[in-house]
N, C-alpha and C positions, 0 to 999 in steps of 0.2 A: 364500279360496282356495283349490283345491279340496286337489291332497294336498299335503303339506309338500315343498318343493322340494332339501328338505338332507335326507333321509331316504334311506340307498343306495343309489339307485337301481340301479348297476353290480353290485348286488349281487341286488336284488329282479327289475330286471327282464328284467335281460342273462344268463336262467340259460339261456337256448337263445342259446350266443353264434354258433352257425348263421347266424341269421334277423337279419343286420345290419340289414336294412330298416324290420323290427317294431321293432329297439330305435330306428335310424332318428327312425321317427315316433313313440316315446315318448319323446326329449329334445326333440323338437320340438313335441310337448306340454305338457312341462312349460315352454319358453320360451313359448311362447305366456301361461301362466298367469301367469311374472314379469310381460312383457310389458305385462297389463292392468293390472298392479298400476305402470307404470310405474318396475319398476325394470331400465331397457334395457341399464343396463351391463352386470346379473350374469343378462341373458337373453341375449346375446350369447353367452356362457360355454356357453351347453345349444347355443342355434344351431350351433356350431363342434364340437361331440363330434356333433349330427344329421347333420352335414355329416363330419365325419373316418368316422364310419360305412357313410352314401352318399352318394354324391357327386353323385349320380342327385336327388337328393331337392328336386325345387325348390321345396317350400316351405318350405323352412329357409333356402337362399337367402334367397326372396323374405322373407321375413319382418325374417331378417339386415338386410338391405338397408332396411326401416324400421326397426329397431330402431338402428339408422346413423344413418339419417335425424333421430327423434328427439333423436337428440344430438346431431344441427347437424354430421354427419358425410358432408355428401351429396355429395364426391368420391367415399368411398368405399363408401360406399352404390350406387353408381352403379356399379360393379362385378358389388353380388352383384345388383341387380336386373336388370342383362343379363343372368349367366347362368341368372337362374332360367328369362327367359324365351328368354332360347338353348334348356334344358330345357324351356319346356308355353311355346309360343306366349300363350295363353293369358292368362298373367298379366302381356300388357300393355294387358289389360282392365281390371287390378283395381286396386280402389279405393286399395289402397296406391300402388299404380306411379302413379296418376294425382297423387295428392294428394302423395306426394313434388315430382312434375315443378311444381305447381302451388308450391309452398311454394317451389322455387327459382326459378322466375320474379318470386313475391311480392318476394326475396331480393335480385336483383340488381333489381326497381325500386326497392328502397329505397334501395343501393349507390348509385345514380342520382341518387337523391335529395340522402340524405347529403352527395354529391361536391358541392352547389352552397351547403351550406354547411360546406364542412370546415373550412373555418380557426377557427371558433372553438369551439376544446378546450368549455371549460366550456359551453356551448348546446350542446351534443353528448352532453356527461356527463348533464344536466339531463334531458334529454330522454328516455336511457336509464333513471334513474329510473325516469320520471314510467310508461314504460312497465311498468317491472317493477313500476310501485304497483298497474299497470291488467289486473298478471299478464298481460301478453303476452309469453312467456320469452323468443320469439324476436328481437321488435325489439330487446328490451332485449342481448342478446346481439350484436345486427352494432351497436349504436351502442357499446356497451361495446368491442367489438375496433377500431373505428376510433378510438375514443379514445384507449387506448393506441397504437396507430400512430402517433400525432401527439404522445404525450407519454406514454410509458412512468411516468413521475411520479405520471401521476394515478389507477396500480394500487390504491393502498389507496382513496382516495375510488371505484372500480370496485369492490372486495370488501367496504365496514362496510357498503354495503342489501344485498348479498347476504345475507351473515354475519345480519345482521338478519332477513331474513326465512326465512332458513334456522333457527331457535332460538326462531320464537314461534309458542308453541302456538295461535292461530289457525289457521293453514295444516296443511293435509294435510300428512301425511306426503311421500307421493307428490311433493308443491308444494316441500318442502323439502329432498327431497331433492335437486332437480332444482336448486335455490340451493346446496347445498352442495356437488354435484359441477361447478360452475359454478367455483368457488371454486377447487376442486382444479385443473380444466382453466387459466384463468386463471393463478394465481398457485400455482405446486407448490411456491415456494423461500421462502415466507414466513414467517417465524420460529411464527405463529401456526397453522403449515398441522397439527401434530399436534390442536389442539383441534379444529378443522375435523374429520377422519379419528375421532376419537373420539364426536361429535356424531352423524356418519356411522352409526358405528357403532351406536350405541344407537337409531339409528331402525332400520336395519337389522332388530336383535335384534325391537325393539316388532311389526316386522312378522311377522315367522318365519320371516327369512332369515337362518340362526343361521351357516352357514359364510361365509356375506358380512363377515356383522357381525366375525367373530373374523380374516378374513383385514385389514379397515379396522383391528382393534387390534394387529394384526402388522405393519405398514404406519406405524404410528404407533410404537413399540417401535423398531423399527428408526431412525429418524429421530431419536429421542430416547432413549438408554436411563434415564434419570434417573424413566423416565417407570413402572419395569418395578414399583414396589408396585401399582399404581392399574392396569398391566393385567394382572397377575395374578388381582386383584381383578372385573376383566371378565371376561375370560377365564372365568376359574370360571363365571361367574354365567351365561355365552350356554351351557355343557357343563351344568351344570344342570339349566336352562329347557329348554332342548333334549332333555337327557333325557326330563324329567317330561311334554313334550308327546309324546316317543314312546311315552312308558309309555300314555300315556293310548289314541294307536293302538295299541295293545297290538302295537308294533315291539321285543319284549322285549328280544333280541341285540343291535339298535340301540342303548338307552337304554343294555344294560351297556354296551355301549364308549363311551359320552357322559359315563358317572357316574367310569369310569376316566382318562378325558382329567381326568373335573376334579380326583380323587383324584392326578392325578399333581402337581399344585399346589398343592392343598391336602391333602397324603396321611392328617390328622391329625383333618378334619372329622369330626364326632361322627356329624351329620347324614346328610351324605353316603355314608358308613359305612355308614350304616344302613337307607339306600334301596339301595344295592347289595344290602348283606343282604338286603333282603327282596324283591327281586327277582330274584336266584338261588333264592327259595325256590319263587316261583310258576313258573319255569322248570322245574326239575327237576319239579315235580309236574305240569305239563304233559307232558316230556317221557316222567317214568315210568309 
């Protein structure tokens, strides 16, 4: 990835807050960078910021539509594609829009095929798992959704293979994230959802998305306050690693803020206190 999306972009890039169009373009580029790594949920937050700063940024509307499409939210994506084309009619010829239409057509055809055999829930489940093993995520989602419409009691049967794929070390971070996200979407209230959020947070952190990792850890803590000690250790590590990453990028002031967040969780951590003191010396030398 190019620039780390967790640097304080509000501070770095919006120094001239009068130029909202430029700021919007920057947030859109950040979102595109995150999307290329298949973190569509996180990218959508940056597209929202881009649209907020400049509602006429047609590319932000277009690419948010694509990010929603990648998450299977086709109806919601349609709204963003329509707005993008309204702002810039040339987007009607873009790859993203045409591919979204193609996918929706394929889904309609697949649903028609499923209805021919919709009474056999077990068969639909087996086909969904088969597509999962083929890494055909979109067909897996459709089959699992149909299974749950027919029999909600099959929820565990749908979640288990997704969880297995989500924790497998052989899959890429991007693929594993998709499977974990699908569990959260299909079964947000299952007892083990905290473990899913924790695993998602670990993957986000390993891919440099520190703020998003913190958000996942916080969600897990909200759901289960007994997770506090594990949450504290995990968040401390995230703030520490993010601070070190910013230090190596020479974002010293931002690194200090991260170290301070870490010290709020463990005020007496000797190594972190030493890191902060060392960094303050560098900043003082730079500024004097």
